[in-house]
Residue frames as a rotation matrix with the C-alpha (Angstrom) as fourth column:
UNK 1
0.494 -0.182 0.850 -11.01
-0.680 -0.690 0.247 1.30
0.542 -0.700 -0.465 -16.81
UNK 2
0.904 -0.130 0.407 -10.10
-0.211 0.692 0.690 -2.02
-0.372 -0.710 0.598 -15.22
UNK 3
0.676 -0.687 0.267 -7.30
0.696 0.477 -0.536 -2.57
0.241 0.549 0.801 -17.72
UNK 4
0.279 -0.566 0.776 -5.76
-0.086 -0.819 -0.567 0.83
0.956 0.091 -0.278 -16.98
UNK 5
0.580 -0.022 0.815 -5.95
-0.802 -0.191 0.566 0.22
0.143 -0.981 -0.128 -13.23
UNK 6
0.936 -0.285 0.208 -4.36
0.235 0.944 0.233 -3.20
-0.263 -0.169 0.950 -13.73
UNK 7
0.406 -0.818 0.407 -1.45
0.558 -0.130 -0.819 -1.52
0.723 0.560 0.404 -15.53
UNK 8
0.305 -0.251 0.918 -1.14
-0.583 -0.812 -0.028 0.94
0.753 -0.527 -0.394 -12.64
UNK 9
0.864 0.028 0.502 -1.03
-0.442 0.517 0.732 -1.95
-0.239 -0.855 0.460 -10.14
UNK 10
0.781 -0.597 0.181 1.65
0.622 0.723 -0.300 -3.67
0.049 0.347 0.936 -12.19
UNK 11
0.230 -0.722 0.652 3.73
0.225 -0.613 -0.758 -0.52
0.947 0.321 0.021 -12.43
UNK 12
0.528 -0.014 0.849 3.39
-0.758 -0.460 0.463 0.10
0.384 -0.888 -0.254 -8.68
UNK 13
0.925 -0.187 0.331 4.58
-0.023 0.841 0.540 -3.44
-0.379 -0.507 0.774 -7.94
UNK 14
0.573 -0.752 0.326 7.44
0.715 0.263 -0.648 -3.12
0.401 0.605 0.688 -10.41
UNK 15
0.248 -0.461 0.852 8.52
-0.216 -0.884 -0.415 0.22
0.944 -0.081 -0.319 -8.98
UNK 16
0.732 0.061 0.679 8.29
-0.681 0.029 0.732 -1.17
0.025 -0.998 0.063 -5.45
UNK 17
0.880 -0.441 0.179 10.43
0.418 0.896 0.152 -4.19
-0.227 -0.059 0.972 -6.35
UNK 18
0.379 -0.763 0.524 13.00
0.516 -0.296 -0.804 -1.94
0.768 0.575 0.281 -8.01
UNK 19
0.300 -0.238 0.924 13.21
-0.557 -0.830 -0.033 0.41
0.775 -0.505 -0.381 -5.03
UNK 20
0.859 0.073 0.507 13.38
-0.488 0.415 0.768 -2.38
-0.155 -0.907 0.392 -2.47
UNK 21
0.785 -0.606 0.131 16.37
0.620 0.762 -0.188 -3.94
0.014 0.228 0.973 -4.25
UNK 22
0.435 -0.639 0.634 18.43
-0.080 -0.729 -0.679 -0.74
0.897 0.245 -0.369 -3.93
UNK 23
-0.119 -0.613 -0.781 21.02
0.785 0.423 -0.452 -0.41
0.608 -0.667 0.431 -1.17
UNK 24
-0.802 -0.090 0.590 19.49
-0.177 -0.908 -0.379 2.66
0.570 -0.409 0.713 0.48
UNK 25
-0.800 0.497 -0.335 17.24
0.549 0.385 -0.742 2.59
-0.240 -0.778 -0.581 3.52
UNK 26
-0.465 0.641 -0.611 15.11
-0.389 -0.768 -0.509 5.49
-0.795 0.001 0.607 2.27
UNK 27
-0.487 0.264 -0.833 14.53
-0.837 0.133 0.531 3.74
0.251 0.955 0.156 -1.06
UNK 28
-0.885 0.182 -0.428 13.58
0.254 0.960 -0.118 0.59
0.389 -0.214 -0.896 0.81
UNK 29
-0.632 0.677 -0.377 10.96
0.326 -0.210 -0.922 2.50
-0.703 -0.706 -0.088 2.78
UNK 30
-0.364 0.487 -0.794 9.63
-0.771 -0.636 -0.036 4.19
-0.522 0.599 0.607 -0.38
UNK 31
-0.723 0.056 -0.688 9.42
-0.462 0.701 0.543 0.77
0.513 0.711 -0.482 -2.02
UNK 32
-0.846 0.436 -0.306 7.40
0.532 0.649 -0.544 -0.56
-0.038 -0.623 -0.781 0.91
UNK 33
-0.443 0.701 -0.559 5.04
-0.146 -0.672 -0.726 2.42
-0.885 -0.240 0.400 0.66
UNK 34
-0.435 0.252 -0.864 4.58
-0.900 -0.146 0.410 1.83
-0.023 0.957 0.291 -3.08
UNK 35
-0.878 0.085 -0.472 3.94
0.007 0.986 0.165 -1.85
0.479 0.142 -0.866 -2.40
UNK 36
-0.702 0.659 -0.270 1.23
0.452 0.120 -0.884 -0.98
-0.550 -0.743 -0.382 0.12
UNK 37
-0.295 0.599 -0.745 -0.44
-0.615 -0.715 -0.332 1.41
-0.732 0.360 0.579 -2.35
UNK 38
-0.606 0.025 -0.795 -0.32
-0.713 0.426 0.557 -1.26
0.352 0.905 -0.241 -5.05
UNK 39
-0.920 0.276 -0.278 -1.86
0.357 0.883 -0.305 -3.79
0.162 -0.380 -0.911 -2.68
UNK 40
-0.501 0.773 -0.390 -4.68
0.067 -0.414 -0.908 -1.39
-0.863 -0.481 0.156 -1.79
UNK 41
-0.247 0.387 -0.888 -5.42
-0.906 -0.418 0.070 -0.80
-0.344 0.822 0.454 -5.46
UNK 42
-0.803 -0.070 -0.592 -5.29
-0.336 0.873 0.353 -4.55
0.492 0.483 -0.725 -6.10
UNK 43
-0.815 0.561 -0.141 -7.82
0.440 0.443 -0.781 -5.13
-0.376 -0.699 -0.608 -3.30
UNK 44
-0.282 0.712 -0.642 -10.03
-0.440 -0.691 -0.573 -2.51
-0.853 0.120 0.508 -4.92
UNK 45
-0.353 0.091 -0.931 -9.81
-0.930 0.074 0.359 -4.25
0.101 0.993 0.059 -8.29
UNK 46
-0.975 -0.072 -0.211 -10.46
-0.057 0.996 -0.072 -7.69
0.215 -0.058 -0.975 -6.83
UNK 47
-0.536 0.844 0.031 -14.00
-0.190 -0.085 -0.978 -6.63
-0.823 -0.530 0.205 -5.96
UNK 48
0.194 0.753 0.629 -16.93
0.589 0.423 -0.688 -6.70
-0.784 0.504 -0.361 -8.31
UNK 49
-0.173 -0.312 0.934 -15.22
0.945 -0.321 0.068 -4.18
0.279 0.894 0.350 -10.53
UNK 50
-0.947 -0.169 -0.272 -15.40
0.233 -0.946 -0.226 -0.44
-0.219 -0.277 0.935 -10.71
UNK 51
-0.073 0.981 0.180 -19.02
0.972 0.029 0.234 0.58
0.224 0.192 -0.956 -10.17
UNK 52
-0.889 -0.327 0.321 -19.34
0.300 -0.945 -0.132 4.32
0.347 -0.021 0.938 -10.63
UNK 53
-0.624 0.616 0.481 -21.84
-0.600 -0.772 0.210 6.10
0.501 -0.158 0.851 -8.47
UNK 54
0.274 0.745 -0.608 -23.31
-0.036 0.640 0.768 3.06
0.961 -0.189 0.202 -6.72
UNK 55
0.093 -0.215 0.972 -23.49
-0.947 -0.321 0.020 3.19
0.308 -0.922 -0.234 -2.94
UNK 56
-0.776 -0.473 -0.417 -22.52
-0.338 0.870 -0.358 0.17
0.533 -0.137 -0.835 -0.83
UNK 57
-0.794 0.569 0.211 -26.02
-0.022 0.321 -0.947 -0.15
-0.607 -0.757 -0.242 0.65
UNK 58
-0.690 0.642 0.335 -29.40
0.649 0.345 0.678 -1.18
0.320 0.685 -0.654 -0.71
UNK 59
-0.741 0.488 -0.461 -32.04
-0.076 -0.743 -0.665 1.53
-0.668 -0.458 0.587 -0.84
UNK 60
-0.232 0.759 0.609 -35.52
0.859 0.454 -0.238 1.08
-0.457 0.468 -0.756 -2.24
UNK 61
0.569 0.515 -0.641 -36.02
0.249 -0.851 -0.463 4.82
-0.784 0.104 -0.612 -2.84
UNK 62
0.049 -0.633 -0.772 -32.97
-0.713 -0.564 0.417 5.23
-0.700 0.530 -0.479 -5.09
UNK 63
0.829 0.381 -0.410 -33.47
-0.560 0.551 -0.619 1.93
-0.010 0.743 0.670 -6.89
UNK 64
-0.261 -0.954 -0.147 -30.22
-0.903 0.296 -0.313 0.30
0.342 0.051 -0.938 -5.77
UNK 65
0.825 0.529 -0.199 -30.70
-0.461 0.833 0.305 -3.45
0.327 -0.160 0.931 -5.67
UNK 66
0.621 -0.617 0.483 -28.38
-0.259 0.420 0.870 -6.04
-0.739 -0.666 0.101 -4.09
UNK 67
0.502 -0.442 0.744 -27.04
0.783 0.598 -0.173 -6.93
-0.369 0.669 0.646 -7.53
UNK 68
0.510 -0.281 0.813 -26.12
0.516 -0.657 -0.550 -3.32
0.689 0.700 -0.190 -8.46
UNK 69
0.969 -0.152 0.194 -24.79
-0.247 -0.626 0.740 -2.14
0.009 -0.765 -0.644 -5.09
UNK 70
0.155 -0.984 -0.087 -21.07
-0.585 -0.020 -0.811 -1.83
0.796 0.177 -0.578 -4.51
UNK 71
0.455 -0.063 -0.888 -19.45
0.495 0.847 0.193 -4.43
0.740 -0.528 0.417 -2.25
UNK 72
0.775 -0.134 0.618 -18.71
-0.476 -0.766 0.432 -2.86
0.415 -0.629 -0.657 1.17
UNK 73
0.882 -0.468 0.057 -16.29
0.311 0.668 0.676 -5.63
-0.355 -0.579 0.734 2.16
UNK 74
0.245 -0.818 0.521 -13.62
0.895 -0.016 -0.446 -4.41
0.373 0.575 0.728 -0.27
UNK 75
0.325 -0.073 0.943 -13.96
-0.072 -0.996 -0.052 -0.88
0.943 -0.051 -0.329 1.05
UNK 76
0.926 0.033 0.377 -13.61
-0.377 -0.008 0.926 -2.08
0.034 -0.999 0.005 4.65
UNK 77
0.680 -0.723 0.117 -10.53
0.693 0.687 0.217 -4.15
-0.237 -0.066 0.969 3.77
UNK 78
0.131 -0.633 0.763 -8.88
0.667 -0.513 -0.541 -1.19
0.734 0.579 0.355 2.04
UNK 79
0.565 0.116 0.817 -9.61
-0.389 -0.836 0.387 1.13
0.728 -0.537 -0.427 4.96
UNK 80
0.956 -0.235 0.177 -8.13
-0.048 0.471 0.881 -1.40
-0.290 -0.850 0.439 7.38
UNK 81
0.448 -0.827 0.339 -5.07
0.894 0.405 -0.193 -1.85
0.022 0.389 0.921 5.15
UNK 82
0.298 -0.316 0.901 -4.54
0.218 -0.896 -0.387 1.92
0.929 0.312 -0.198 4.97
UNK 83
0.794 0.037 0.606 -4.54
-0.541 -0.412 0.733 2.21
0.277 -0.911 -0.307 8.77
UNK 84
0.832 -0.512 0.213 -2.18
0.309 0.747 0.589 -0.75
-0.460 -0.425 0.780 9.18
UNK 85
0.341 -0.723 0.601 0.16
0.861 -0.017 -0.509 0.59
0.378 0.690 0.617 6.48
UNK 86
0.515 -0.131 0.847 0.24
-0.184 -0.982 -0.040 4.01
0.837 -0.135 -0.530 8.14
UNK 87
0.879 -0.172 0.444 1.24
-0.435 0.090 0.896 2.46
-0.194 -0.981 0.004 11.47
UNK 88
0.667 -0.654 0.357 3.83
0.656 0.743 0.134 0.25
-0.353 0.145 0.924 9.80
UNK 89
0.377 -0.518 0.768 5.30
0.581 -0.513 -0.632 3.20
0.721 0.685 0.107 7.90
UNK 90
0.675 -0.114 0.729 5.55
-0.514 -0.781 0.354 5.28
0.529 -0.613 -0.586 11.08
UNK 91
0.865 -0.351 0.359 7.28
-0.109 0.567 0.817 2.38
-0.490 -0.745 0.452 12.86
UNK 92
0.512 -0.702 0.495 9.76
0.852 0.487 -0.192 1.72
-0.106 0.520 0.848 10.04
UNK 93
0.483 -0.326 0.813 10.56
0.187 -0.868 -0.459 5.46
0.856 0.374 -0.358 9.77
UNK 94
0.790 -0.196 0.581 11.37
-0.607 -0.382 0.697 5.58
0.085 -0.903 -0.421 13.47
UNK 95
0.730 -0.557 0.397 13.61
0.336 0.797 0.502 2.53
-0.596 -0.233 0.769 13.10
UNK 96
0.452 -0.564 0.691 15.36
0.802 -0.082 -0.592 4.12
0.391 0.821 0.415 10.12
UNK 97
0.659 -0.185 0.729 15.89
-0.278 -0.961 0.007 7.33
0.699 -0.207 -0.684 12.07
UNK 98
0.809 -0.353 0.471 17.44
-0.432 0.187 0.882 5.42
-0.399 -0.917 -0.002 14.97
UNK 99
0.605 -0.605 0.517 19.65
0.690 0.723 0.039 3.39
-0.397 0.333 0.855 12.62
UNK 100
0.502 -0.407 0.763 20.82
0.480 -0.603 -0.637 6.57
0.719 0.686 -0.107 10.92
UNK 101
0.760 -0.226 0.610 21.69
-0.574 -0.674 0.465 8.07
0.306 -0.703 -0.642 14.30
UNK 102
0.766 -0.447 0.463 23.69
-0.100 0.628 0.771 4.97
-0.636 -0.637 0.436 15.27
UNK 103
0.302 -0.634 0.712 25.60
0.810 0.564 0.158 4.49
-0.502 0.529 0.684 11.99
UNK 104
0.076 -0.169 -0.983 25.51
-0.193 -0.969 0.152 7.98
-0.978 0.178 -0.106 10.39
UNK 105
-0.901 -0.312 -0.301 24.81
-0.352 0.122 0.928 6.42
-0.253 0.942 -0.220 7.00
UNK 106
0.136 0.976 -0.170 21.89
-0.873 0.037 -0.487 5.51
-0.469 0.215 0.857 4.79
UNK 107
-0.121 -0.279 -0.953 23.65
-0.805 0.589 -0.070 2.61
0.581 0.759 -0.296 3.06
UNK 108
0.836 0.523 0.166 22.58
-0.526 0.680 0.511 -0.85
0.155 -0.514 0.844 4.18
UNK 109
0.502 -0.729 -0.465 26.13
0.360 0.665 -0.654 -2.18
0.786 0.161 0.597 3.78
UNK 110
-0.431 -0.679 0.594 27.35
-0.240 -0.548 -0.801 0.24
0.870 -0.488 0.074 6.46
UNK 111
0.259 0.660 0.705 24.79
-0.874 -0.149 0.462 -1.03
0.410 -0.736 0.538 8.97
UNK 112
0.275 -0.265 -0.924 26.82
0.185 0.958 -0.220 -4.11
0.944 -0.110 0.312 9.86
UNK 113
-0.744 -0.625 0.234 28.07
-0.044 -0.304 -0.952 -2.20
0.666 -0.719 0.199 12.91
UNK 114
-0.126 0.764 0.633 24.60
-0.899 -0.358 0.253 -2.23
0.420 -0.537 0.732 14.45
UNK 115
0.442 0.262 -0.858 24.91
-0.031 0.960 0.278 -5.96
0.896 -0.096 0.433 15.17
UNK 116
-0.381 -0.710 -0.592 27.28
0.627 0.273 -0.730 -5.15
0.680 -0.649 0.341 18.03
UNK 117
-0.535 0.196 0.822 25.12
-0.456 -0.886 -0.086 -2.48
0.711 -0.421 0.564 19.68
């Protein structure tokens, strides 16, 4: 399972790099979103591995010991990264909308005119 998820992370990073190198503002934003998803999945994989069905807390009644419990730090980091990425995406979408209103184009080469605004 870890190998498959590693391939998914690699393909997300490759797709993000490809999209960010295009000359379109929408493709740049989609590349940044893919990069954030790849980073979240990488943070998930950097933990103790994929532990199916183990809660992140120790409970004597269910038999979960500190060695078999899932690491809650990785989950907290991913949740924080999701919130930050959502805010960043909303901000960059608003900037792209304003740039499109000013230039009437999606091409980054046409946005040279915004330097004089």
